[in-house]
Every structure is written in C-alpha cells, then in structure tokens.
BAMI-324402 format. One record per residue (C-alpha): residue in one letter; x, y, z. Coordinates in steps of 0.001 Angstrom, whole numbers, plus 500000, padded with zeros to 6 digits. Layout:
BAMI-324402
<node 'A',<X,Y,Z>>
...
//
This chain:
BAMI-324402
<node 'M',<521053,513925,515011>>
<node 'D',<519995,514863,511485>>
<node 'T',<516656,514167,510624>>
<node 'E',<516358,512948,507010>>
<node 'I',<513552,514296,504954>>
<node 'E',<513643,512428,501712>>
<node 'L',<511305,511573,498721>>
<node 'K',<512789,507956,497069>>
<node 'F',<512241,507319,493803>>
<node 'L',<513198,503769,491938>>
<node 'V',<514476,504537,488281>>
<node 'S',<514799,502734,485297>>
<node 'D',<518527,502617,483542>>
<node 'N',<516510,504577,480257>>
<node 'E',<515584,507188,482359>>
<node 'V',<518625,507998,484003>>
<node 'P',<520090,510370,481532>>
<node 'L',<517579,512595,481600>>
<node 'I',<517986,513724,485046>>
<node 'P',<520802,516393,485217>>
<node 'A',<519074,518259,482364>>
<node 'L',<515447,518407,484445>>
<node 'I',<517386,519312,487973>>
<node 'T',<518906,522519,485846>>
<node 'Q',<515675,523053,484440>>
<node 'F',<514399,523022,487874>>
<node 'A',<516772,525035,490064>>
<node 'K',<518029,528132,490082>>
<node 'K',<521553,527287,490710>>
<node 'V',<523210,523496,490873>>
<node 'S',<526218,522261,491987>>
<node 'N',<527732,519106,491014>>
<node 'K',<529458,517022,493625>>
<node 'P',<531895,514189,492823>>
<node 'A',<530849,510581,492023>>
<node 'K',<531671,508436,494926>>
<node 'N',<531522,504404,495052>>
<node 'L',<530332,503628,498340>>
<node 'K',<530516,500467,500286>>
<node 'N',<528094,499521,502698>>
<node 'A',<527681,496949,505470>>
<node 'Y',<524525,496265,507502>>
<node 'F',<525232,495160,510681>>
<node 'D',<522423,493393,513108>>
<node 'T',<522661,490114,515807>>
<node 'P',<521660,486738,514144>>
<node 'S',<518095,487025,516292>>
<node 'R',<517433,490461,514484>>
<node 'E',<517074,492277,517663>>
<node 'L',<518199,496249,515779>>
<node 'R',<515708,495164,513144>>
<node 'A',<512852,494442,515744>>
<node 'L',<513191,497551,516967>>
<node 'D',<513331,499282,513824>>
<node 'I',<517322,500212,513747>>
<node 'G',<519415,500373,511544>>
<node 'L',<523539,499853,511883>>
<node 'R',<525478,501022,509137>>
<node 'T',<528772,501204,508405>>
<node 'R',<530195,503381,505476>>
<node 'C',<533449,503772,503537>>
<node 'N',<534817,505409,500773>>
<node 'D',<538570,505004,500159>>
<node 'D',<540116,505155,503413>>
<node 'E',<537084,507556,505077>>
<node 'C',<534699,505310,507074>>
<node 'E',<531836,505773,509256>>
<node 'Q',<529610,504027,511050>>
<node 'T',<525498,505430,510649>>
<node 'I',<522552,504478,513181>>
<node 'K',<519013,505449,511679>>
<node 'L',<516199,504827,514311>>
<node 'A',<512696,504059,514053>>
<node 'G',<510878,506911,511919>>
<node 'E',<508010,507815,509306>>
<node 'V',<507318,506574,505897>>
<node 'V',<504316,508051,503784>>
<node 'G',<504080,507883,500060>>
<node 'G',<507886,507448,499575>>
<node 'L',<508649,510632,502205>>
<node 'H',<511287,509014,504020>>
<node 'Q',<511703,510571,507705>>
<node 'R',<514544,508751,510021>>
<node 'P',<516601,510579,512457>>
<node 'E',<520209,509839,511426>>
<node 'Y',<523608,509742,513768>>
<node 'N',<526754,509769,511745>>
<node 'L',<530250,508790,513595>>
<node 'P',<533355,508774,512102>>
<node 'I',<535434,505424,512738>>
<node 'Q',<538278,503768,512222>>
<node 'G',<538202,500487,509951>>
<node 'S',<534922,499065,508633>>
<node 'R',<533770,497446,511935>>
<node 'P',<531313,499441,514312>>
<node 'D',<531465,500770,517214>>
<node 'I',<527859,501519,519161>>
<node 'H',<529201,502122,522372>>
<node 'A',<530279,505513,520219>>
<node 'F',<527138,506653,520190>>
<node 'D',<525204,508791,523034>>
<node 'S',<523329,506365,525203>>
<node 'S',<520625,508510,525080>>
<node 'I',<519495,507798,521552>>
<node 'W',<518679,503361,522618>>
<node 'P',<515359,503021,523568>>
<node 'M',<514923,502132,527062>>
<node 'G',<515581,498308,527879>>
<node 'V',<518221,497741,525240>>
<node 'Q',<521017,494800,526156>>
<node 'L',<523369,496916,524796>>
<node 'E',<526124,494434,525237>>
<node 'S',<524590,491700,524383>>
<node 'I',<524110,493572,520809>>
<node 'A',<527435,494798,520306>>
<node 'S',<529189,491480,521175>>
<node 'N',<527076,489942,518751>>
<node 'L',<526673,492103,515461>>
<node 'F',<527915,490467,512940>>
<node 'P',<527377,491601,508800>>
<node 'I',<523865,490761,507467>>
<node 'F',<523950,492189,504099>>
<node 'S',<526206,494967,501516>>
<node 'T',<525249,497407,499641>>
<node 'N',<527442,498931,497131>>
<node 'F',<526972,502358,494574>>
<node 'I',<527946,505051,492551>>
<node 'R',<526743,507642,494176>>
<node 'R',<526447,510941,491981>>
<node 'T',<524852,513782,493652>>
<node 'W',<523527,517526,492730>>
<node 'L',<523200,520358,495202>>
<node 'I',<520504,522611,494347>>
<node 'E',<519404,525902,495308>>
<node 'T',<515515,527032,494067>>
<node 'E',<514045,529922,493335>>
<node 'A',<512673,530557,497136>>
<node 'G',<516310,529812,498212>>
<node 'S',<515715,526013,499651>>
<node 'E',<518501,524133,499695>>
<node 'I',<517831,520072,498162>>
<node 'E',<520531,517062,497740>>
<node 'V',<519306,515011,494530>>
<node 'V',<521113,511731,494280>>
<node 'L',<521142,508599,491968>>
<node 'D',<522473,505451,493434>>
<node 'K',<523244,502822,490895>>
<node 'G',<524847,499352,491966>>
<node 'E',<523407,496300,494043>>
<node 'I',<522416,494699,497465>>
<node 'S',<524298,491390,497907>>
<node 'A',<523373,488998,500471>>
<node 'Q',<523746,485275,501146>>
<node 'G',<524923,485004,497527>>
<node 'S',<521903,486753,495848>>
<node 'V',<522275,490034,493925>>
<node 'E',<520024,493063,493690>>
<node 'P',<520320,495918,491392>>
<node 'I',<519834,499509,493343>>
<node 'S',<518361,501999,490821>>
<node 'E',<517110,504860,493438>>
<node 'L',<516684,508693,493179>>
<node 'E',<516467,510681,496145>>
<node 'I',<515761,514125,496810>>
<node 'E',<516321,515339,500456>>
<node 'L',<515524,518990,502228>>
<node 'I',<519074,520309,503550>>
<node 'E',<517011,523782,504343>>
<node 'G',<513795,525756,503793>>
<node 'D',<510723,525375,502258>>
<node 'K',<509039,521586,502103>>
<node 'N',<507206,522319,499389>>
<node 'D',<509704,523038,497212>>
<node 'L',<510881,519151,497605>>
<node 'F',<507692,518711,496647>>
<node 'L',<507574,520839,493403>>
<node 'L',<510705,518963,492334>>
<node 'A',<509051,515755,492579>>
<node 'D',<505974,516878,490631>>
<node 'H',<508588,518445,487610>>
<node 'L',<510208,514762,487728>>
<node 'L',<507322,513107,487354>>
<node 'Q',<505854,515019,485038>>
<node 'H',<509081,514061,482399>>
<node 'I',<509912,510564,483275>>
<node 'G',<508923,507527,484346>>
<node 'L',<509985,507585,487852>>
<node 'R',<508415,505396,490702>>
<node 'L',<507538,505989,494504>>
<node 'G',<510031,503937,496840>>
<node 'L',<508125,502624,499374>>
<node 'Y',<511299,500813,500977>>
<node 'S',<514867,501291,501975>>
<node 'K',<517685,500372,500470>>
<node 'A',<517991,498049,504528>>
<node 'A',<514229,496803,504509>>
<node 'R',<515185,495218,500847>>
<node 'G',<518209,494041,502476>>
<node 'Y',<516685,492419,505072>>
<node 'R',<514084,490795,502682>>
<node 'L',<517167,489131,500401>>
<node 'A',<519587,487853,503482>>
<node 'D',<516090,485766,505418>>
<node 'D',<514669,484960,502268>>
<node 'K',<511713,486641,502734>>
<node 'P',<510267,488076,499574>>
<node 'L',<507628,490366,499748>>
<node 'K',<504154,488837,499648>>
<node 'A',<501200,490073,499146>>
<node 'N',<498894,490580,501921>>
<node 'K',<495294,488500,502201>>
<node 'T',<493265,491212,503554>>
<node 'L',<493466,495091,504389>>
<node 'G',<493687,494313,508212>>
<node 'V',<493376,496499,511237>>
<node 'I',<494243,500065,511284>>
<node 'K',<496396,500455,514099>>
<node 'L',<495552,503269,516028>>
<node 'P',<497102,505457,518998>>
<node 'R',<495487,504944,522871>>
<node 'G',<492860,507292,523476>>
<node 'C',<493205,508971,519627>>
<node 'S',<491372,511268,518138>>
<node 'Q',<489449,511773,514838>>
<node 'E',<492148,513450,513209>>
<node 'Q',<494439,511045,514429>>
<node 'A',<492590,508043,513570>>
<node 'L',<492125,509720,509545>>
<node 'I',<496032,510170,509264>>
<node 'A',<496482,506588,510658>>
<node 'T',<493429,505095,508006>>
<node 'V',<494871,507207,504849>>
<node 'N',<498949,506208,505196>>
<node 'H',<497808,502668,505713>>
<node 'G',<496102,502903,502645>>
<node 'I',<498990,504828,500637>>
<node 'Q',<501288,501772,502092>>
<node 'F',<498891,499046,501139>>
<node 'V',<498599,500093,497732>>
<node 'Q',<502540,500588,497437>>
<node 'K',<503170,497861,498777>>
<node 'H',<500972,495516,496272>>
<node 'E',<502381,497721,493744>>
<node 'Q',<505593,496158,494353>>
<node 'C',<504703,492644,495037>>
<node 'Y',<503237,493057,491374>>
<node 'L',<506097,493980,490199>>
<node 'D',<508200,491395,492040>>
<node 'S',<505428,488461,490884>>
<node 'P',<502704,489754,488533>>
<node 'S',<499030,488212,490359>>
<node 'L',<495162,489339,489890>>
<node 'K',<495039,488802,493283>>
<node 'T',<497778,491476,494189>>
<node 'L',<496360,493786,491765>>
<node 'K',<492886,493168,493974>>
<node 'R',<494920,494008,497036>>
<node 'V',<495735,497620,494636>>
<node 'I',<492128,498206,494750>>
<node 'D',<491346,497109,497895>>
<node 'G',<493691,500207,499334>>
<node 'V',<492083,502724,497191>>
<node 'S',<488600,501874,497910>>
<node 'L',<490159,502829,501741>>
<node 'I',<491524,505506,501418>>
<node 'R',<488551,507071,499332>>
<node 'H',<486418,505224,502373>>
<node 'A',<488049,507095,505238>>
<node 'F',<487283,510898,503119>>
<node 'W',<483733,509655,503660>>
<node 'L',<484248,508308,507364>>
<node 'F',<485524,511239,508539>>
<node 'E',<483136,513774,506564>>
<node 'E',<482573,516172,509808>>
<node 'F',<485933,517789,509409>>
<node 'V',<487422,516976,505823>>
<node 'D',<485729,518865,503355>>
<node 'K',<485025,517922,500334>>
<node 'S',<486812,520380,498367>>
<node 'S',<490065,519326,499726>>
<node 'T',<489812,516096,498605>>
<node 'E',<487869,516581,495505>>
<node 'F',<491317,516195,492878>>
<node 'L',<492272,513210,494901>>
<node 'R',<488893,511824,494657>>
<node 'K',<488424,512154,490836>>
<node 'E',<492317,510818,490451>>
<node 'L',<491231,507503,492968>>
<node 'K',<488371,506545,490353>>
<node 'W',<490484,507231,487494>>
<node 'L',<492756,504640,489319>>
<node 'L',<490214,502346,490080>>
<node 'S',<488956,502758,486397>>
<node 'E',<492410,501325,485141>>
<node 'L',<492039,498398,487207>>
<node 'G',<488109,497695,486578>>
<node 'W',<488469,494825,484177>>
<node 'V',<490377,493048,487628>>
<node 'E',<487503,490925,489052>>
<node 'N',<486081,490226,485777>>
<node 'A',<489363,488777,485107>>
<node 'I',<489191,486790,488167>>
<node 'H',<486439,485293,487241>>
<node 'L',<487633,484423,484299>>
<node 'K',<490277,482883,485703>>
<node 'T',<488279,480995,487828>>
<node 'Y',<486501,479940,485077>>
<node 'T',<489690,477898,483295>>
<node 'S',<491245,476597,486216>>
<node 'K',<492020,473051,485997>>
<node 'R',<491384,472249,489771>>
<node 'H',<487997,474755,489957>>
<node 'A',<484321,472707,489278>>
<node 'Y',<483835,474874,486503>>
<node 'Y',<486527,473817,484492>>
<node 'K',<484836,470009,483013>>
<node 'R',<481516,471561,482788>>
<node 'I',<483236,474207,480592>>
<node 'S',<485917,472487,478247>>
<node 'N',<482398,470422,477515>>
<node 'A',<481470,473853,475626>>
<node 'P',<484272,474671,473142>>
<node 'E',<481829,477593,472069>>
<node 'L',<482144,479148,475657>>
<node 'A',<485483,478058,475776>>
<node 'Q',<486343,480333,473104>>
<node 'V',<484703,483143,474502>>
<node 'I',<486600,483305,477957>>
<node 'T',<489769,482650,475627>>
<node 'D',<489127,485801,473095>>
<node 'M',<488357,487540,476630>>
<node 'K',<491164,487080,477988>>
<node 'D',<493314,488274,474668>>
<node 'V',<492267,491625,475331>>
<node 'Q',<492877,491947,478920>>
<node 'P',<495558,494348,479703>>
<node 'T',<499052,492421,479904>>
<node 'V',<501644,492449,482367>>
<node 'T',<503685,495100,480687>>
<node 'D',<500295,496934,480709>>
<node 'I',<500333,497203,484475>>
<node 'E',<504125,497608,484443>>
<node 'D',<503013,501067,482521>>
<node 'L',<500397,502246,484677>>
<node 'F',<502905,501659,488032>>
<node 'H',<505398,503695,486274>>
<node 'C',<503319,506566,484581>>
<node 'S',<503462,510295,485934>>
<node 'R',<499237,510653,486371>>
<node 'Y',<499293,507800,489124>>
<node 'N',<502960,508479,490714>>
<node 'R',<501726,511811,491079>>
<node 'L',<498569,510617,492716>>
<node 'I',<500265,508805,495375>>
<node 'L',<502710,512040,495852>>
<node 'A',<499471,514117,496029>>
<node 'L',<498269,511815,498723>>
<node 'T',<501206,511779,500642>>
<node 'R',<501539,516013,500221>>
<node 'W',<497790,515548,501598>>
<node 'L',<499001,514100,504826>>
<node 'L',<502064,516047,505677>>
<node 'D',<500186,519453,504914>>
<node 'K',<497034,518007,506740>>
<node 'S',<495258,519676,503630>>
<node 'W',<491857,518844,505521>>
<node 'R',<492424,521985,507648>>
<node 'K',<492279,524600,505204>>
<node 'N',<488752,526941,505505>>
<node 'W',<487977,524970,508636>>
<node 'D',<485516,526026,510855>>
<node 'Q',<484663,525799,514899>>
<node 'N',<482397,522864,514060>>
<node 'A',<485546,521285,512271>>
<node 'I',<487910,521653,514485>>
<node 'T',<485400,519997,517494>>
<node 'A',<484700,516774,515626>>
<node 'A',<488914,516327,514555>>
<node 'Q',<489910,517120,518127>>
<node 'S',<486985,514709,519710>>
<node 'P',<487835,511390,520469>>
<node 'V',<487537,508786,517845>>
<node 'G',<485303,506503,519930>>
<node 'A',<482017,508630,519658>>
<node 'L',<482616,508549,515536>>
<node 'A',<482888,504320,515544>>
<node 'K',<479261,503915,517228>>
<node 'R',<477729,506487,515019>>
<node 'A',<479228,505098,511977>>
<node 'Y',<478607,501887,512362>>
<node 'D',<474755,502254,514026>>
<node 'H',<474551,503971,510283>>
<node 'D',<475883,500641,508472>>
<node 'W',<474257,498276,511046>>
<node 'N',<470749,500379,510611>>
<node 'K',<471088,500188,506370>>
<node 'L',<472682,496248,506826>>
<node 'T',<469281,496029,508374>>
<node 'T',<466987,497665,505813>>
<node 'L',<468824,495880,503234>>
<node 'F',<468781,492291,504561>>
<node 'P',<465328,491660,506035>>
<node 'A',<465163,489169,508670>>
<node 'D',<461453,487786,508115>>
<node 'S',<462418,486990,504170>>
<node 'A',<464286,485424,501684>>
<node 'M',<466573,487091,499744>>
<node 'T',<467159,486380,496218>>
<node 'V',<470750,486341,494070>>
<node 'K',<469674,489486,492529>>
<node 'E',<469246,491076,495961>>
<node 'Y',<472537,490074,497559>>
<node 'L',<474257,491309,494608>>
<node 'E',<472522,494713,494850>>
<node 'C',<474359,494356,498511>>
<node 'R',<477520,493462,498046>>
<node 'Q',<478543,498083,498091>>
<node 'P',<476801,498263,501341>>
<node 'L',<478075,495417,502903>>
<node 'E',<481692,496300,501945>>
<node 'N',<481290,499861,503202>>
<node 'M',<480496,498605,506991>>
<node 'L',<483439,496303,506360>>
<node 'L',<485643,498739,505488>>
<node 'S',<484348,500821,508762>>
<node 'G',<485842,497426,510817>>
<node 'H',<488756,497890,509406>>
<node 'C',<489134,501209,510016>>
<node 'L',<487696,501612,513696>>
<node 'G',<487882,497794,514906>>
<node 'K',<491318,498175,517250>>
<node 'L',<488894,500323,519245>>
<node 'Y',<486737,497301,520190>>
<node 'D',<487981,493549,521909>>
<node 'K',<489406,491492,519067>>
<node 'E',<487478,488125,519858>>
<node 'T',<484045,489840,519970>>
<node 'R',<484607,491842,516452>>
<node 'Q',<485829,488934,514715>>
<node 'A',<483052,486678,515608>>
<node 'F',<480263,489581,515152>>
<node 'R',<482288,490050,511317>>
<node 'A',<482740,486569,510607>>
<node 'P',<479536,486012,508711>>
<node 'W',<479202,489154,507200>>
<node 'V',<483078,488207,505599>>
<node 'D',<481267,484816,504581>>
<node 'I',<478796,486990,502749>>
<node 'V',<480677,488854,500961>>
<node 'Y',<482616,486148,499819>>
<node 'G',<479446,484203,499147>>
<node 'I',<478156,487585,497091>>
<node 'Y',<481501,487180,494854>>
<node 'E',<481100,483512,494240>>
<node 'L',<477608,484427,492984>>
<node 'E',<479073,487173,490738>>
<node 'T',<481196,484730,489268>>
<node 'L',<478154,482344,488567>>
<node 'F',<476208,485033,487227>>
<node 'Y',<479185,486581,484935>>
<node 'L',<479253,483026,483687>>
<node 'R',<475526,483035,482877>>
<node 'Q',<475629,485955,480883>>
<node 'L',<478220,484111,478533>>
<node 'C',<476266,481191,478068>>
<node 'E',<472815,482871,477559>>
<node 'G',<471608,483421,474200>>
<node 'Q',<473684,480893,472997>>
<node 'P',<472232,477872,471120>>
<node 'S',<474384,475176,471903>>
<node 'E',<473003,472238,474099>>
<node 'A',<476307,471850,476434>>
<node 'L',<475703,475432,477011>>
<node 'Q',<471782,475085,478230>>
<node 'D',<472924,472123,480428>>
<node 'I',<475589,474442,482053>>
<node 'L',<472449,477304,482824>>
<node 'V',<470608,474221,484340>>
<node 'W',<473824,473796,486742>>
<node 'L',<474750,477514,486946>>
<node 'Q',<471348,478140,488503>>
<node 'Q',<471504,475280,491114>>
<node 'K',<475107,476375,492434>>
<node 'A',<473423,479851,493247>>
<node 'D',<470329,478029,494778>>
<node 'F',<472952,475589,496819>>
<node 'L',<474798,479134,497384>>
<node 'V',<472052,481138,498344>>
<node 'S',<471295,478527,500910>>
<node 'A',<473895,478637,502479>>
<node 'M',<474452,482166,502792>>
<node 'E',<470875,482471,504408>>
<node 'Q',<471960,480559,507506>>
<node 'S',<474704,483156,507863>>
<node 'R',<472833,486098,507487>>
<node 'Q',<470551,485151,509706>>
<node 'A',<473346,483774,511975>>
<node 'S',<474852,487844,511502>>
<node 'L',<471498,489459,512065>>
<node 'N',<470719,487556,515379>>
<node 'S',<474485,488801,516822>>
<node 'E',<474629,491422,519070>>
<node 'P',<476469,494379,518037>>
<node 'Y',<480154,494580,519404>>
<node 'W',<480011,498061,519652>>
//
C-alpha cells in the first residue's frame, strides 16, 4: 500500500510552457521521464456501491501494460490529497477485485455482489509528462502534468492538471515547491479528483452551490482541537467548492457562499482563541480580510440585481423612475466582471492564501508557543466550550434585542454582525445538540437575519433615492418606508418568539 501525499493544481494552456523552467529553478536535480499516453477506466456498480464507500476502482493501460488501482477514503485539505492506494498488474483491461488483499475492504462489503455487477462508468484519457526532482534538502518530489479529457455518457470535460507528490522526505519541500509555482504562474488549487469529476459527468450531476454553510460534522466526544480542525477544513473546502461553482456557472449568490466560507474560518480563529494564539493566525487573518475586501461589493450587487429583477416587487416602482433606474445601471456597470472574478480565483495571492490555510492545518501551527493553559484547552471536550460560547452570544443578543421595547430599522441593521456570529457558532458546534431542538431555536433568528438583509436592500435603495428632486422618487421613498415598517413588524414577532424560546444548550 502507498499513501499519496500530493497537491493538485488546475493549469491553463498558456501556463503549461512555463512549468519545466520553474521546476528546474527550484530543484537541485531534475530527471525527465518519457511521456505516457494513459487510458483509464473507472468501474462501479449500477447503484454506485463503491462510490458510497468513497472507494475508487480504476484500470490504467499504457501500451500493452495494464494495472488496477483501489483508492480508499482519504482526506482532502485545500488541494492536498492524501488517500491510501493499492496497485496490482492485470491481464487486459477488466479489473479483478478479488486479487486485492481482503483486509483492505470495509467490514460488511458484499464483494461477490460488487464483482459481478462492475461495469465502466467513465474514462479518463490523457498524456502524462513526469519530472522527478531532488530538492536541496534531499526530498524527492514527483511533478506530473496531465493533459487530456474525461468522457462519460457522450459528454467530455478537459483535463489540465499539475500534481506534485512527495515521494520521500519532508513535506515542507512540497509546500515550498507549490509556493514557488504559485508565485510565477496562474495555477489554481484543485479540490476535486478526476474520479469525482467523472462521476458527476456520468451521473449528470453538475456541482451545485449550497444554500447554507451547513453544520460541521464533529467526531463523537471530540476535543476542542479536533473541532477546530473540522471547522477550518470545512471552511476551506466550502470556499474552494463555491469558487469552482462560480467558474462553472457565475452567480452573485455563489460568491456570497465564498464570503460565508471565509467568515466561518475567521470565526473559528475567534471561537477557539483559548489555544489558537493570534500570532499564529496574523498573516491568515490579514489575507482573509483582503479577500473579503475584494468581494466587498457582492452584497450591494445582490441588492442592485434585486431592484432590477422583473419578478420582484421593486421592479415596477423603479421602472417608473428613470432617474433611479439610470443610477442603478451606472452602478452595475462599474462592478467587477466575471473575468475579473476569474482572475481573482487564479491569482497568486488568492491561491497562496488557500495553500497557507492548508499548511496551517496540516502543521498544526497553533501549537507553536503553546503554554499549559492552551494545551489543556485544546485537549478538553468541546461541549464545555460550546456552552460558554453560546451563553456569551445569548447574553449579548438579549442586550441588543431588549424584550421590553420595540426596535427601529437602524437598531436592527446594527445587530446584524453579532447575530451572524451567534449563527456561525451554531454552524461550528451545533452538531453536539439535538437537531430538531436546535433548528426550532435557530429558525426565528435565521428569519431575522433574512429580514435584516431585506432591510438593507430597502435602506440601500432609500440612499439612492434621497436627495433626488423627482416626484416619482419621492413616491418611492414613501413606499420604501411603508415596506420597512411592515418588515420590522414581522421581525418584531420573530424576535419575541426567539426571546421566549428556551436555549437548547
């Protein structure tokens, strides 16, 4: 068995010619291997039994030589892929799963049934160029460039990937090479394997954006440190997934999901501050703040899109006020374009940030300069932290949302951030509690957050209208105030219901 430790990058055609020289610059010694034309077929049953177990079964042929490979469930963190792998030679291109050692299979697998129902789901065919390099520190790294395509059900997707795999030595050298490449060419860290892409193509299930952050899956009885790792890893993958979703199908709401993932990572640094020293996250926090500033226009853009949607109640009002419609059009014209966002996701600074987050997790960088208090906190059960964090957020909210007095639009707008922080804590630690009880408590607060978003839309539109002499705009201002009053009335009901709910923790 081998365990791959590799970083995967997606590379554009115009960057490919630069790769050999960059490898030579970095390495002490470089050996070129002959290019190979690799023909691969991935097998599963009609009910996708192997996929359900996160097991990949592949045959690979080069000329007359064929092998079969089993890849078991592993770990992907920010483009770093680690999966146990088993390889065996075979005669022909049909796999024989009985040839693998029986100990590799999960308990209860119906091997006979799987073997009799295997068929090729999709294929990947590509030209592979390989460089074996030796670093100054003596590590051995294999650099692989794959150019070709994935084929399934008559559909095709291109493959253009650069993979760097640690064969022997210090994984620090793997990250140093990755950073060297990212500084000089527009690579993008790849979250999804060829197999994952192939299954989506075969099953006609394109990658879709999430509607929410979801609740982080935590190991049973986990420590605070384990919860931190799970949360930050979830955040990195959430950002990368929605980066890919945007590149597949550009959408402002998908960019908002990227912002949500970044917010979750930043929140984790605060939530676990008992053992995550600020010095260990200083660079990451600065770069995450930069990324949020690059996407700071997104929410206003969503507001503007709302105003101009023919399906929305605002549309008729705005179409009757050409001065406002022109202001909105002018503002939309200066927003970053799809190409600008594509450039952001391919730029060195963004991808080095994802790489730095990955390395921070793998190196457990928060452990540097630990004292005994930090060690104790990291090793303690996460349940105690959850109660303290939730009590803190609840006390703050009951102060900001007083039960005995009505709230204004301005007060609601000012409460957005602390309310979102409470909900983020719920995303991080909510798995510790009963799902139905948790959701029942959170539902009115989620409604209030959505209400605040709507108030921000109304407030933003009001700012665009104010100061304009047009009579039509004055009518819109009156209408906006009526809408805001109605919305606040509904939010007040949700607030009272929320404050009267028994905390679930």
